[in-house]
DOZAPA-961169 format. One record per residue (C-alpha): residue in one letter; x, y, z. Coordinates in steps of 0.1 Angstrom, whole numbers, padded with zeros to 4 digits, always signed. Example, Ala and Ser with C-alpha at 12.3 -4.5 7.8 and 13.67 -1.06 7.14 Angstrom:
2
a+0123-0045+0078/s+0137-0011+0071/
//
This chain:
494
m+0889+0719+1798/s+0855+0714+1812/n+0862+0748+1830/l+0857+0767+1800/a+0823+0766+1802/i+0821+0789+1828/l+0841+0817+1816/p+0810+0832+1793/i+0796+0837+1830/l+0821+0845+1851/l+0839+0872+1831/p+0809+0898+1821/l+0799+0887+1859/l+0836+0905+1875/a+0831+0934+1850/g+0802+0942+1862/i+0809+0940+1899/i+0843+0961+1888/t+0822+0986+1866/a+0796+0994+1900/f+0831+1004+1919/i+0845+1029+1891/h+0811+1039+1875/k+0811+1076+1880/k+0846+1079+1864/t+0829+1079+1830/k+0860+1078+1807/l+0874+1052+1826/v+0847+1027+1827/r+0835+1036+1790/s+0875+1024+1783/f+0871+0990+1804/s+0842+0980+1793/q+0848+0979+1756/i+0883+0962+1764/t+0865+0937+1787/a+0836+0935+1761/v+0863+0925+1733/i+0881+0902+1755/n+0852+0882+1763/l+0845+0878+1729/i+0877+0865+1719/v+0870+0840+1747/v+0839+0826+1736/g+0851+0828+1704/y+0878+0804+1719/v+0856+0783+1735/f+0831+0782+1703/m+0859+0767+1687/t+0870+0739+1710/i+0832+0730+1713/r+0834+0731+1676/s+0862+0706+1671/q+0863+0686+1706/g+0826+0685+1717/t+0800+0689+1740/i+0815+0707+1776/v+0804+0698+1807/l+0814+0711+1838/e+0799+0697+1870/v+0806+0730+1894/g+0818+0721+1928/s+0830+0682+1917/w+0790+0672+1923/e+0782+0647+1896/a+0755+0653+1876/p+0727+0652+1882/f+0731+0659+1918/g+0748+0696+1916/i+0744+0720+1891/v+0759+0712+1856/l+0772+0739+1829/v+0764+0721+1791/g+0786+0740+1765/d+0770+0721+1735/l+0772+0737+1699/l+0737+0752+1702/a+0747+0770+1736/a+0780+0781+1721/v+0769+0798+1685/l+0744+0816+1707/v+0766+0827+1733/l+0791+0843+1709/t+0765+0860+1690/t+0749+0874+1725/n+0791+0887+1728/i+0794+0900+1692/i+0757+0924+1696/g+0776+0932+1732/v+0809+0947+1715/a+0787+0968+1692/a+0761+0981+1719/v+0797+0987+1738/f+0805+1006+1713/f+0772+1026+1708/a+0766+1033+1741/p+0792+1067+1745/k+0773+1079+1712/s+0737+1073+1726/l+0740+1079+1763/t+0745+1112+1778/e+0778+1110+1803/k+0753+1110+1833/e+0733+1081+1820/e+0768+1066+1815/s+0777+1068+1850/f+0745+1055+1865/y+0755+1023+1863/f+0749+1013+1822/y+0779+0993+1820/s+0774+0974+1852/f+0737+0960+1842/f+0753+0957+1805/f+0775+0928+1820/l+0752+0917+1844/l+0728+0912+1816/i+0753+0894+1791/a+0761+0873+1822/g+0726+0863+1827/v+0717+0855+1788/s+0748+0836+1783/g+0740+0813+1820/a+0706+0809+1803/f+0725+0791+1774/l+0745+0771+1789/t+0730+0758+1820/g+0714+0723+1822/d+0694+0724+1851/l+0655+0740+1847/f+0659+0758+1882/n+0690+0775+1870/l+0672+0789+1839/f+0648+0803+1862/v+0675+0817+1882/f+0695+0831+1851/f+0669+0845+1837/e+0661+0868+1871/v+0698+0879+1864/l+0691+0891+1831/l+0662+0906+1844/m+0675+0926+1873/a+0696+0940+1853/s+0668+0951+1824/y+0646+0968+1853/g+0678+0989+1861/l+0685+0993+1821/i+0645+1003+1812/v+0645+1027+1833/l+0679+1045+1825/g+0676+1083+1819/n+0641+1083+1841/g+0620+1096+1810/k+0584+1095+1820/a+0577+1068+1788/q+0604+1048+1809/l+0591+1046+1840/r+0555+1042+1833/e+0567+1009+1803/s+0587+0995+1831/i+0558+0991+1853/k+0544+0966+1832/y+0575+0950+1821/v+0580+0943+1861/l+0546+0934+1866/i+0546+0908+1832/n+0578+0893+1838/l+0574+0888+1882/f+0540+0869+1870/s+0558+0847+1843/s+0589+0840+1871/m+0562+0832+1899/l+0547+0806+1873/f+0578+0792+1864/v+0591+0784+1893/t+0556+0772+1905/t+0559+0749+1872/i+0592+0739+1880/s+0581+0724+1914/f+0553+0703+1899/l+0576+0690+1871/y+0599+0684+1904/s+0575+0664+1920/v+0561+0643+1893/v+0601+0632+1877/g+0621+0637+1910/t+0649+0659+1894/v+0654+0694+1876/n+0687+0683+1858/m+0671+0686+1822/a+0692+0653+1811/q+0676+0632+1842/i+0640+0650+1828/a+0648+0639+1795/q+0658+0604+1807/r+0628+0599+1835/v+0594+0616+1812/q+0606+0585+1791/e+0595+0562+1822/v+0571+0581+1835/e+0532+0566+1826/q+0509+0596+1836/q+0515+0615+1799/g+0491+0637+1802/i+0508+0654+1838/l+0539+0657+1816/t+0522+0676+1786/t+0503+0701+1809/i+0535+0709+1829/g+0551+0711+1790/i+0519+0736+1782/l+0527+0755+1816/l+0561+0758+1807/f+0555+0768+1772/f+0531+0792+1786/v+0559+0806+1807/f+0586+0814+1781/a+0563+0818+1756/t+0550+0852+1776/k+0590+0861+1778/a+0591+0855+1741/a+0560+0877+1732/v+0543+0845+1716/f+0507+0856+1702/p+0480+0865+1728/l+0511+0871+1751/y+0532+0893+1724/y+0509+0925+1741/w+0537+0939+1768/l+0565+0938+1742/p+0565+0970+1716/r+0565+0998+1740/p+0591+0984+1768/y+0617+0979+1739/s+0611+1012+1722/a+0603+1034+1751/p+0642+1036+1761/n+0677+1047+1749/a+0683+1032+1715/v+0714+1009+1730/v+0691+0997+1756/s+0667+0988+1729/a+0690+0972+1705/l+0699+0948+1738/f+0663+0942+1746/g+0650+0934+1707/a+0683+0917+1703/l+0688+0890+1731/l+0659+0888+1754/t+0627+0875+1734/k+0656+0851+1719/v+0661+0835+1753/g+0626+0829+1757/i+0628+0812+1722/y+0658+0793+1729/s+0643+0778+1763/i+0611+0766+1741/l+0634+0749+1717/r+0658+0734+1743/t+0629+0720+1763/f+0607+0706+1735/t+0632+0692+1717/l+0649+0676+1749/m+0621+0671+1774/f+0587+0672+1756/n+0591+0654+1729/q+0562+0625+1731/e+0530+0640+1722/v+0541+0660+1697/d+0509+0659+1678/m+0496+0681+1706/t+0518+0709+1716/h+0536+0710+1685/t+0507+0719+1665/l+0495+0741+1691/f+0529+0757+1681/i+0524+0760+1644/y+0492+0776+1648/l+0503+0798+1676/a+0535+0806+1648/a+0509+0818+1623/l+0488+0841+1646/t+0519+0852+1661/m+0536+0865+1626/i+0501+0878+1616/f+0496+0903+1647/g+0534+0914+1646/v+0528+0928+1608/i+0498+0944+1615/g+0511+0961+1648/a+0542+0972+1628/l+0521+0983+1599/s+0499+1007+1625/t+0520+1032+1641/h+0543+1061+1626/n+0571+1057+1649/v+0601+1043+1640/k+0612+1029+1668/l+0576+1009+1677/i+0579+0999+1639/v+0609+0981+1644/a+0599+0968+1678/y+0570+0952+1663/n+0590+0931+1639/i+0602+0913+1667/i+0570+0896+1671/p+0566+0881+1636/a+0603+0867+1636/v+0594+0847+1670/g+0561+0831+1648/f+0588+0822+1622/m+0614+0807+1651/l+0583+0791+1669/m+0568+0774+1631/g+0602+0759+1628/i+0599+0739+1666/g+0565+0731+1657/i+0570+0715+1625/f+0596+0696+1642/s+0619+0681+1620/e+0655+0683+1610/v+0650+0707+1582/s+0630+0731+1597/l+0649+0732+1633/s+0678+0744+1612/g+0661+0767+1599/t+0648+0777+1636/v+0686+0780+1648/y+0692+0799+1615/y+0672+0822+1618/l+0679+0830+1655/i+0713+0837+1644/h+0699+0865+1620/d+0676+0875+1638/m+0697+0887+1671/i+0718+0903+1647/i+0698+0920+1627/k+0673+0934+1654/a+0707+0950+1669/a+0717+0964+1641/l+0680+0979+1632/f+0677+0997+1668/i+0708+1011+1664/l+0698+1023+1630/a+0667+1035+1647/g+0681+1056+1672/a+0702+1075+1646/t+0675+1085+1625/v+0650+1096+1657/y+0681+1114+1670/v+0692+1133+1640/a+0654+1138+1623/g+0648+1150+1658/t+0614+1134+1661/s+0598+1091+1662/d+0576+1100+1643/l+0576+1088+1602/r+0549+1125+1596/k+0576+1147+1604/m+0604+1133+1586/g+0616+1135+1551/g+0648+1139+1528/l+0673+1127+1555/i+0691+1109+1527/h+0705+1140+1514/h+0722+1147+1549/y+0726+1109+1560/p+0732+1088+1528/v+0746+1064+1545/l+0725+1060+1575/g+0694+1059+1549/w+0712+1033+1529/m+0721+1013+1560/m+0686+1016+1569/f+0673+1000+1535/l+0698+0972+1533/a+0689+0963+1569/s+0649+0963+1560/l+0656+0939+1526/v+0677+0916+1553/l+0652+0913+1576/a+0624+0908+1556/g+0643+0876+1540/i+0651+0888+1501/p+0676+0867+1490/p+0707+0863+1492/f+0704+0874+1527/s+0709+0860+1557/g+0666+0861+1568/f+0663+0840+1536/i+0683+0813+1544/g+0667+0806+1576/k+0630+0815+1560/l+0640+0789+1528/q+0648+0759+1555/l+0616+0765+1572/i+0595+0767+1545/r+0614+0740+1531/g+0604+0722+1566/a+0570+0729+1564/v+0560+0717+1528/g+0578+0687+1537/q+0552+0680+1567/g+0524+0694+1543/e+0516+0722+1567/v+0510+0745+1532/m+0484+0772+1551/i+0519+0781+1576/v+0535+0787+1543/i+0514+0809+1529/v+0512+0828+1561/a+0549+0829+1563/l+0555+0846+1528/i+0523+0871+1529/s+0539+0880+1560/s+0573+0886+1554/l+0559+0910+1520/l+0543+0927+1552/i+0574+0933+1572/l+0593+0945+1540/f+0566+0970+1537/s+0565+0981+1569/m+0602+0989+1572/i+0604+1008+1534/r+0578+1033+1551/i+0606+1041+1570/f+0631+1047+1541/i+0602+1063+1519/r+0590+1084+1542/g+0624+1093+1568/f+0648+1096+1543/w+0636+1101+1507/g+0620+1131+1495/d+0627+1164+1496/k+0657+1179+1509/t+0649+1196+1544/d+0666+1223+1568/i+0705+1216+1568/p+0709+1199+1606/r+0732+1213+1628/p+0768+1202+1626/d+0772+1188+1663/r+0741+1166+1653/k+0752+1159+1619/e+0787+1144+1632/k+0772+1126+1659/g+0748+1110+1639/s+0769+1101+1611/r+0793+1084+1637/m+0765+1064+1658/v+0764+1040+1625/y+0793+1024+1626/p+0782+0993+1650/a+0755+0988+1629/v+0783+0990+1596/f+0796+0966+1620/l+0767+0941+1632/l+0752+0944+1589/t+0785+0933+1575/l+0778+0903+1598/s+0744+0897+1586/v+0751+0899+1550/l+0781+0877+1554/l+0755+0852+1571/g+0737+0853+1540/v+0763+0853+1512/g+0787+0832+1527/a+0760+0805+1542/e+0779+0777+1526/w+0805+0783+1555/f+0775+0787+1585/f+0757+0766+1576/p+0775+0733+1590/v+0775+0742+1619/v+0735+0749+1622/e+0729+0716+1605/s+0749+0698+1627/i+0728+0715+1652/a+0697+0707+1640/q+0704+0671+1638/y+0717+0668+1677/l+0685+0683+1690/m+0665+0658+1669/d+0688+0633+1690/p+0682+0639+1725/e+0703+0608+1741/i+0732+0625+1725/y+0729+0655+1754/i+0719+0631+1779/d+0750+0610+1771/s+0770+0633+1774/v+0760+0649+1808/l+0755+0616+1825/k+0781+0599+1811/e+0761+0570+1803/
//
């Protein structure tokens, strides 16, 4: 049964290798990728149900007992996030033919796509800090290939910034791991969590923890390290933007969530207070960015940043209620960001421009696209009864319970400004007088581009109106995160 933990990594990795050999046969590689993505989602769904019913799965690779060998830990948190990753992957692989040209499809898109899914899944499943670094590099190498797909001037310009920032954070990551190893003598997360309680020099551990936070905050785009994100995420093709916006920053947030609930949970007064202040600043500056631009894709990209602030807020408050809010909001944001980037890509395609000032009246020709964008804006802003509201409600409950009134005020104001920034797209892009009749080929393709977003939005709405079905899972994850001994015992079998 423990071998199930490797399937979410192994299947997309093999698919990425196979698609590299058949990349020029566009129709074949497209069909193979779509079928494989669906099969992988079914397999991951089975793994999730197994973990839900039987508990954490621990795979000791090569039969090397923990903590001496590589360990994959399939707990409920990892299983939920891997499942969400593959749901987004299915939507992306069906959106790709509608978004990419055949030339772009044949230029190893599907190979990079599957490697990205494998890297993200591995980052969620690994029980080893060094292998978290390895899986970060796998997903980053795949993202380097995806960001330049299409060879546009803007893409090449932004890719340089993206690569340099991630190279710097990767160097700091591996250096910090070496510091931590010199103090505790291991890179196994469970054993680190066990040994940090015994180390007398807590000041050194706190410093190492803050360095790790700096690494993960760079990847998650926490203030003031968010400046690199909006343009590299908005410059590529819409399907690539959807994958980046939904997955990459979330791996950074997951890493903060995992390390600071499991390993660095001693000096909570210092580190977690810092998280709350940074969360507030991340919300504020994110929405300011979203309000400052008329570019549709940039508005969506900037709205990634305040969402990161909301998730960091829950980690900083550090209660069972707030952590359940962080996990729920994390799942919600992965799905809705993918849907929004798909809808933004479709809007830019049918309008022929990304500038809101040059749009207007699109709803007369594309009513489904327009109302889907309106609905997605409500979901993102956290209007009840949608999924964003459930996560924010838990976060606010947690903050009020800890007396953090100021962060609640910032969160509420940020939510209103997020709604305003997104409604601008609907009012200025879709509302208004009827514009020129679009070309039949563009209208037909633009209408078909919406289907993957319909799939994701339906799931997002269900996540809100059907919260009583999903919330018990998230609640059990929060209880699990508040008790690190459960993770330690399952990995080290003590």
